[in-house]
MIKOL-9964 format. One line per 5 residues: their letters; for each residue y negated, z, x negated of C-alpha. Coordinates in Angstrom, 1 decimal, padded with zeros to 4 digits, always signed. Example, Ala and Ser with C-alpha at 12.3 -4.5 7.8 and 13.67 -1.06 7.14 Angstrom:
AS> +004.5 +007.8 -012.3; +001.1 +007.1 -013.7
This chain:
GRAGA> -013.4 +029.5 -008.6; -015.4 +031.9 -007.0; -016.8 +035.3 -009.1; -017.7 +037.9 -006.3; -014.4 +040.1 -004.5
DAKQA> -014.8 +038.2 -001.2; -012.0 +035.7 -002.0; -009.8 +038.9 -002.8; -007.0 +039.3 -000.7; -006.8 +042.7 +000.3
DEFAR> -003.8 +044.2 +002.0; -005.8 +045.7 +004.4; -006.6 +041.6 +005.4; -003.2 +040.5 +005.3; -001.7 +043.2 +007.2
GMRPK> -004.0 +041.9 +009.9; -003.9 +039.1 +010.2; -001.0 +039.0 +013.4; -001.2 +037.5 +016.6; -002.3 +039.1 +019.6
LEAGG> -001.1 +038.6 +022.1; -003.5 +038.7 +025.7; -002.2 +041.3 +028.7; +000.5 +039.7 +030.5; +000.8 +036.6 +028.2
ARPPT> +004.1 +035.4 +027.0; +005.1 +035.9 +022.9; +005.2 +032.0 +021.5; +008.1 +030.9 +020.8; +007.7 +031.0 +016.4
TALLL> +004.9 +032.0 +015.0; +004.9 +031.9 +011.2; +001.7 +032.9 +008.8; +000.3 +031.2 +005.9; -002.5 +032.4 +003.6
ACEVG> -003.7 +031.0 +000.8; -002.9 +033.6 -001.6; -000.8 +036.8 -001.8; -002.2 +040.5 -001.5; -004.4 +041.2 -004.8
QRAYE> -005.6 +037.5 -006.1; -008.4 +035.3 -005.3; -008.0 +031.7 -003.9; -010.0 +029.6 -005.9; -011.6 +025.5 -005.3
IPDEQ> -011.6 +022.6 -006.9; -015.4 +021.7 -007.5; -014.1 +017.9 -008.1; -012.8 +018.1 -004.8; -014.7 +020.2 -003.4
HGAFT> -012.4 +022.5 -001.6; -010.5 +025.7 -001.6; -006.8 +024.7 -003.6; -005.8 +025.5 -000.9; -006.9 +023.8 +001.8
YYLLQ> -007.2 +021.0 -000.6; -003.7 +020.7 -000.7; -003.1 +021.7 +002.8; -004.8 +018.4 +003.4; -002.9 +016.7 +001.2
GLAGK> +000.4 +018.2 +002.7; -000.5 +017.2 +006.5; -000.7 +014.0 +004.7; +002.6 +013.1 +003.8; +003.3 +014.7 +000.9
AKAAD> +004.9 +017.4 +002.0; +007.3 +015.2 +004.2; +011.1 +016.6 +005.2; +014.4 +014.6 +004.2; +013.6 +013.4 +007.9
GAVTL> +010.5 +012.2 +007.3; +008.5 +014.5 +009.6; +006.6 +017.5 +007.9; +007.7 +020.9 +008.3; +006.2 +025.0 +008.4
TSLAG> +008.5 +025.2 +005.5; +008.6 +022.0 +004.2; +004.7 +022.5 +005.0; +005.0 +026.1 +002.8; +007.4 +025.1 +000.2
YLQTE> +005.0 +022.6 -000.9; +002.2 +024.3 -001.1; +003.8 +027.1 -002.4; +004.8 +024.4 -005.8; +001.6 +022.6 -005.9
VVAWA> -001.0 +025.8 -005.0; +001.1 +027.7 -007.7; +001.2 +025.0 -010.4; -002.4 +024.1 -010.3; -003.9 +027.4 -010.7
QRNNR> -001.2 +027.8 -014.4; -002.6 +024.5 -014.9; -006.1 +025.9 -015.1; -005.1 +029.6 -016.3; -005.4 +031.7 -012.9
QQTPR> -002.9 +033.1 -010.5; -002.6 +031.8 -007.4; +000.2 +032.2 -004.5; -000.2 +031.4 -000.9; +002.3 +033.8 +001.5
FDNPG> +003.9 +032.2 +004.2; +004.9 +035.4 +007.0; +006.9 +036.4 +008.6; +009.6 +033.1 +007.5; +012.4 +034.2 +009.4
CGDFP> +010.8 +032.4 +012.6; +012.6 +029.2 +012.0; +011.6 +025.9 +011.4; +009.7 +023.9 +014.0; +008.5 +020.2 +012.8
LLRPV> +004.6 +020.0 +012.3; +003.8 +016.1 +011.8; +006.7 +013.8 +013.2; +006.8 +011.0 +011.2; +005.5 +007.7 +012.7
RVQEV> +007.2 +004.8 +013.2; +005.9 +001.7 +012.4; +006.7 -001.8 +013.3; +005.7 -004.7 +010.5; +003.3 -007.5 +012.2
PLAAT> +004.6 -010.5 +010.7; +001.6 -012.9 +009.4; +003.5 -016.3 +008.7; +005.2 -019.0 +011.3; +008.4 -020.9 +010.4
LTVTT> +007.7 -024.7 +010.5; +011.0 -026.5 +010.5; +011.3 -030.8 +010.7; +013.8 -032.6 +010.6; +014.1 -036.6 +010.5
IPAGA> +016.4 -039.6 +010.2; +016.1 -040.5 +007.7; +015.2 -037.1 +005.3; +013.4 -037.7 +002.5; +010.0 -037.7 +004.6
TVSVD> +006.3 -035.7 +004.0; +005.3 -033.6 +005.8; +002.0 -032.5 +005.6; +000.0 -029.8 +007.7; -003.7 -029.9 +009.3
GQPVG> -003.2 -032.9 +005.9; -001.6 -030.7 +003.5; +001.7 -031.4 +002.2; +004.0 -028.7 +001.8; +007.2 -030.7 +001.9
QTPLT> +009.8 -033.1 +002.2; +012.8 -032.7 +005.2; +015.0 -031.2 +005.6; +012.6 -029.0 +005.4; +011.6 -025.0 +006.4
VKLPL> +008.7 -023.8 +005.2; +007.0 -020.2 +006.4; +003.0 -020.7 +007.4; +000.8 -017.9 +007.2; -001.5 -016.9 +009.6
AGGQA> -004.8 -015.9 +008.7; -004.9 -012.0 +010.4; -001.8 -013.2 +012.2; -003.3 -014.4 +014.9; -001.6 -017.8 +016.6
RKARV> -002.7 -021.1 +015.6; -002.2 -024.8 +016.8; -001.8 -026.8 +013.3; -001.4 -030.9 +013.3; +002.0 -031.7 +011.7
QVSLT> +002.4 -035.2 +009.9; +005.2 -036.7 +008.8; +005.5 -040.2 +006.3; +007.9 -041.8 +004.3; +007.5 -045.7 +002.9
GYLDR> +008.5 -048.3 +005.4; +008.2 -046.0 +008.5; +005.5 -045.4 +010.7; +003.7 -041.8 +010.6; +004.3 -039.6 +013.5
AADLD> +002.2 -036.5 +014.4; +002.3 -033.1 +016.6; +000.0 -030.4 +017.6; +002.8 -027.6 +017.3; +002.1 -024.0 +018.4
LAPGA> +002.4 -021.5 +015.4; +002.9 -018.2 +016.2; +003.3 -014.8 +014.5; +007.1 -013.9 +013.4; +007.7 -017.2 +015.3
AANWA> +009.7 -021.2 +015.0; +008.5 -024.3 +015.0; +011.1 -026.9 +015.5; +010.7 -030.7 +015.5; +014.1 -031.3 +014.9
ALTLE> +016.1 -034.9 +014.8; +013.3 -036.7 +014.8; +014.0 -040.7 +014.5; +011.2 -042.5 +012.7; +010.5 -045.9 +013.6
RAPTT> +010.5 -048.6 +010.3; +007.2 -050.2 +010.5; +006.9 -054.0 +011.6; +006.9 -056.7 +009.2; +003.6 -058.4 +008.6
GAAPL> +004.8 -061.6 +009.8; +005.5 -060.1 +013.5; +003.8 -062.5 +016.0; +001.8 -060.9 +018.6; +001.5 -060.8 +021.5
PVGTL> -001.7 -063.6 +023.4; -003.9 -061.6 +025.6; -003.9 -063.9 +028.5; +000.6 -063.4 +028.5; +000.5 -059.8 +028.4
PYTVP> +002.5 -058.6 +031.8; +000.2 -055.8 +032.5; -003.3 -056.6 +033.4; -006.3 -055.7 +031.6; -009.1 -054.0 +033.5
DYLQQ> -012.0 -055.4 +034.5; -013.9 -054.6 +032.7; -012.7 -055.1 +029.1; -011.2 -058.8 +030.6; -014.6 -060.4 +028.0
WAQQL> -014.4 -057.6 +024.9; -010.1 -058.5 +024.8; -011.0 -061.3 +024.8; -012.7 -060.2 +021.0; -009.1 -058.7 +020.2
PTNLP> -007.7 -059.6 +016.8; -004.7 -062.2 +017.5; -002.9 -061.4 +014.2; -002.3 -058.4 +014.8; +001.5 -057.3 +016.5
MRIRA> +001.4 -055.2 +019.8; +003.8 -054.3 +022.6; +004.0 -053.2 +026.1; +004.9 -049.1 +026.4; +007.8 -048.7 +029.1
KDGMP> +006.3 -045.7 +030.2; +003.3 -046.6 +031.2; +003.5 -049.9 +031.1; +000.0 -049.4 +028.3; -000.5 -052.4 +025.9
EVLIP> -000.4 -050.9 +022.2; -001.7 -053.1 +018.9; -000.8 -052.0 +015.3; -002.4 -051.6 +012.8; -002.2 -051.7 +009.5
AGKFW> -001.3 -050.0 +006.9; -004.2 -049.9 +004.5; -007.4 -048.2 +003.6; -011.4 -048.1 +004.7; -014.5 -046.0 +004.9
MGSPA> -014.5 -043.2 +006.9; -017.8 -042.5 +008.1; -021.2 -044.1 +008.6; -023.7 -045.3 +005.7; -027.2 -043.4 +005.2
GEKDR> -028.9 -046.3 +006.4; -027.1 -047.3 +009.9; -028.9 -047.7 +013.3; -027.9 -044.4 +015.7; -026.3 -042.4 +012.4
EEDEG> -025.7 -038.8 +013.2; -025.7 -036.0 +009.9; -022.3 -035.6 +010.4; -021.3 -038.6 +010.2; -021.5 -038.6 +006.2
PEKEV> -021.1 -039.0 +003.2; -018.8 -042.0 +003.9; -015.0 -041.7 +002.3; -012.4 -044.0 +001.1; -009.3 -042.7 +003.6
TLSAY> -006.2 -044.7 +003.0; -004.2 -044.5 +006.4; +000.0 -045.5 +007.0; +000.3 -047.6 +009.8; +000.1 -046.7 +013.3
WIDQH> +000.5 -048.1 +016.7; -002.2 -047.4 +019.4; -003.1 -047.7 +023.1; -005.2 -051.1 +023.6; -007.6 -049.2 +025.3
EVTNE> -008.4 -046.1 +027.5; -006.1 -044.2 +030.0; -006.7 -045.7 +033.1; -007.4 -044.0 +037.1; -004.0 -045.4 +037.9
QFAKF> -002.2 -044.6 +034.7; -003.4 -040.7 +035.0; -002.4 -040.5 +038.4; +001.0 -042.3 +037.9; +001.6 -039.0 +035.2
LQDRQ> -000.1 -036.3 +037.9; +002.9 -037.3 +040.4; +005.5 -037.4 +037.9; +004.1 -034.5 +036.4; +003.8 -032.5 +039.0
PKPEE> +001.6 -029.7 +037.4; +001.2 -026.3 +039.2; -002.3 -025.8 +040.0; -003.9 -023.3 +037.3; -002.0 -026.2 +035.0
RQAWC> -003.5 -029.5 +036.4; -007.1 -027.4 +036.6; -007.1 -027.7 +033.0; -006.3 -031.4 +032.3; -008.5 -032.8 +035.2
ALDGE> -010.6 -032.5 +037.7; -010.3 -034.1 +040.9; -012.9 -035.7 +042.7; -015.1 -033.0 +044.3; -014.1 -030.3 +041.9
NGTAS> -017.7 -028.2 +040.0; -019.1 -030.8 +041.3; -017.4 -034.1 +039.8; -017.4 -037.3 +040.9; -013.9 -038.1 +039.8
ELGYA> -012.2 -041.3 +040.8; -008.9 -039.1 +041.0; -007.9 -037.5 +044.3; -005.2 -035.7 +045.9; -004.0 -036.2 +049.8
RGQYR> -000.4 -036.1 +051.4; +001.2 -034.4 +048.3; -000.2 -037.9 +046.5; -002.6 -037.9 +043.4; -004.3 -041.5 +043.5
PRAGC> -007.1 -043.7 +042.4; -010.4 -044.2 +043.8; -009.6 -047.5 +045.8; -010.8 -050.5 +043.8; -010.7 -047.9 +040.4
ERWPV> -007.3 -048.2 +039.9; -008.6 -050.2 +036.4; -011.3 -047.8 +035.4; -011.1 -045.4 +032.8; -009.8 -042.1 +033.5
RFVSW> -012.7 -039.4 +033.3; -013.3 -035.2 +033.4; -009.8 -035.1 +031.7; -010.1 -032.0 +028.8; -008.3 -032.1 +025.5
HGASA> -005.0 -030.4 +027.0; -004.9 -032.7 +030.2; -004.8 -036.1 +027.1; -002.3 -034.6 +024.7; +000.2 -033.7 +028.2
YAEWV> -000.5 -037.4 +028.7; +000.0 -038.9 +025.5; +003.7 -036.6 +025.2; +004.5 -037.5 +028.1; +004.4 -041.3 +027.2
GRQLP> +006.1 -040.4 +023.7; +003.3 -040.0 +021.8; +000.4 -038.3 +020.1; -003.5 -038.4 +020.7; -005.0 -040.3 +017.3
TEAQW> -006.9 -038.1 +014.4; -010.5 -039.4 +013.9; -009.5 -041.3 +010.8; -007.2 -043.9 +013.1; -009.4 -043.9 +016.1
ERAAR> -012.0 -044.8 +013.6; -009.9 -047.3 +011.4; -008.8 -048.5 +015.0; -012.2 -048.9 +016.1; -013.8 -051.1 +013.8
RAPRR> -011.1 -053.3 +013.1; -012.3 -053.9 +009.6; -012.6 -051.9 +006.1; -016.1 -050.9 +006.6; -017.2 -052.4 +009.6
STRGG> -019.3 -050.4 +011.5; -018.7 -048.2 +015.0; -021.5 -049.4 +017.0; -022.1 -052.5 +018.9; -021.3 -054.0 +022.4
TPGTP> -024.1 -055.1 +025.1; -025.1 -053.2 +027.9; -021.8 -053.4 +030.2; -018.8 -053.9 +027.6; -017.3 -051.0 +025.7
RWPTA> -018.8 -050.5 +022.5; -015.4 -048.9 +021.0; -011.3 -048.7 +022.5; -010.7 -044.7 +023.0; -007.2 -045.0 +023.0
TG> -003.8 -042.1 +022.6; -001.7 -043.6 +019.5
């Protein structure tokens, strides 16, 4: 500690430490004085802490170590803590230093009230039930259990996010959905009835006899569709769907493929369960029917798609006299200027979901290792679909 007399407490100094009131000033309701030591003692320092013993334990007490029973740091709890800890430190170091608490009869009052900290959940709860039970549930491609399932999913930094949840069961078609996960909230996908996978011998519907007119620009391409794949018509929007059988395929492009992009490799073998996918793109006529049925608010519709003339776009969709309509002659053209949110909303409307990258690529290849590129000018190179 300090060797000089300047650290020694004198009686004259202690008695001189009193609140001084200005002329006409009101007396504070409570006054008290905490000194580092008693008269005749010295106030020592703790070299390792670079603080005097009194200051060090004062800060410790205010930081919470001098809390009273109700969690607050009060005048008397702080004084008691200092008189206990400083004296104990002095005794361990063969010294004498007892903090002085002057005017103790002034009553007690809080110096720091307890802060109530509400715990922020960092996980969401996912519940999935299926009919029948026993299906494997995967989140973003990682299996998390079997139905009926309730599981907590951690959220990095407690931030809400979307997760791709897939349900798979042998003998049934896979189901998938994008669910919102939020801290402390529950995401439920309950009573999900799984659809049995068709047998490989199911009779296909010939393209020429479909109760739906294939868009003109797809007529030539449609004749090239495999004739051995089961097909069906979706009731909600009249979309023909094709069943892609379960199996393996090579996802990605080989290094030597023409027009290959760097992010299209390396190739990897992927196994998929059977799934239905749309035969062709959603048309302007179908999307207009969706908008007319949903009647979205203006801000919601703008997040889904652009109408003709909005933001400089030349969309084939318009809105007049309370009706969403495609431009005449463009009814069977693929809808354009639709966002991911709009595509997802449409898929939900028809009771389906957007295909995964692997599902889309396998359907586009039509063979385990066939290029997704091809076609001639004026014809589509691959089908894009909700599935």
